[in-house]
N, C-alpha and C positions, 0 to 999 in steps of 0.2 A: 236346725239343720235344713228344714224344709225350704226357707227362703233362698238359701245358697244353692240347693239343687234346682229350684225353679229358675233362678237367675242363669245358671249354667245351661240348662235346657233351652231357655228362651233366647239367650244372647249368642250362644255358640252351639247351634243344633246339630251340625253335621260333622262328625259325631262329637257330642259333648263327652267329656271324661273328667272325672275328679278322682284324685288319689289322696285319700285322707291319711295324713302322717301321724297326727296327734289330736286329741280332743279332750278339752276340759269343760267345766260347767260354763265358762265364759268365752272360750276361744276354740276354733277349729283351724288347724294348719295342715297344709299339704300342697299338692300341685294341681293345676287346672290346665287342660290342653286347649290351646287357642290356635287354630290352624294346625301346623305341624310342630309347634313349640310347646314345651311344658314349662309353665310359669309358676313360681312359688306364690302362694297366697296365704293370708290369714283372714279369718272371719270372726268379727266381734259379735257374738250371739245376742248381747244385750243392746248394743247400739245399731245393729244390722248394717255394719260397715265391712266391706271387703277391701283388703289391702292387697293389691297385685304387685309383684316384683319385689326387688330389694334395693337398698341404697338409694342412689340418686334417681333411679328409674322407677321408684315406688310411686304408686298412685292409689288414692282411696275412692271407693265407689259406695255411695249411700243407696241402699235398697229398701223397699218396703216389705211387708210380710208376704207379699205375693211374688217377690223376686224382681220387681220392676225397679229400674234405676230412677232415682229422684233428682 
């Protein structure tokens, strides 16, 4: 979970906000606030991939263990 929190604080600092909806050994799902919008996300804890949005607007972001986008 640490890389996800570091990504949110670094990428969206003012104010960053995560709402965790569900958590398993492999995935974390919830909402992230970007600007004034709440966007659904899932975070693959093994691959360190954040998937933002749903459907056609979905995009994947690869991060490292420090939350930096690759």
